[in-house]
C-alpha positions, 0 to 999 in steps of 0.5 A: 921064642921057644919052638913050640910056640912058634909052631902053635902061632904058625900052624894057627896063621896056616890052617884052612888052605893048601899051599899046593892047591893056590900055587897049580891054580897060579900055575895055571892062570900063568902057563908056567912049567918051568921046574924053578918054579915048583912048590914045596914047603919047609917043616919048622923044626927042620928049617929052625935047625938050619937057620940058627947054623946061620947065627942070626943076630937082633935086628938083622935082616933075613931074605926069603928067596921063593917064598911061596905063602910064606911059610919059611918067613913068618918061621924065621921072623917068630923064632929068631931076633931079626929087625926085618923079613922079606919074602920074594916070589915070582908068582903073585897068586902065593905072595898075595896069601903070603900077604893075607897071612901077614894081615891076620898075623898083624890083627891076630897074633902080633899084638899079643907078642913081645915088643921085639916082635912087634917092632919087626918089620914083615914084607912080602915081594912080587917078582924076580928075585935076581932083581932085588938089592941083596946087599941089605941082607944079613942071611938068605934062604934060597930053597933051590931043590929044583933050580936049573943051572942056569939059575944057581950060577945066576945066583951065585952071581948075584950073591956077590952084592952081600955085605961081608959077613951075610950068611947064605942057606943054600938047600938042594944045591951047593955054591961055587963063588971064591967071593962064599966061604963054606960053613955047614951042611946039614939035612933038612927035613921037608915035605916031600922028603929031604934036602942037603942044606948048605950053609955059607958066609960071605968073605 
């Protein structure tokens, strides 16, 4: 789907609420202060440009780690031929919001789209992404600007589960692992400024 149509649907889905307000309320409810749970949002054109560097292929599986209200997950689903997209979010309130958007998408948008999009699986999982099975993923995206050193080390180790040829897009940090071959670095604009996004491929 082209950028203009993708952005039109995206704005339709996310009109009427603030992800920042949802995140703030959820962190207050849970008493969380960790930097790793800091909420941020992607800017559609910049995010899609970075994902394009991972050369998504028809039918592949996309994982969004720390998916928040699902914005990056939906953009990936709309713009690329993924067969399945999965958002994984630690804060249940954000996951609930993403699932509400998904219900709206299923009712109002999906029926009007191509068979490819009608058959696409979109799901949002609550929980720690380190506890998920990465072996099924082909493209993994992590907006990890606020991730601490320990979490980056744990994630780097976890990425060993990826199949050979799978790609990783890491925004905000670089990864050092003999299992990951560096592909490209790009500047990715975000709602708060910009971050370096590195693309890797599992050897």
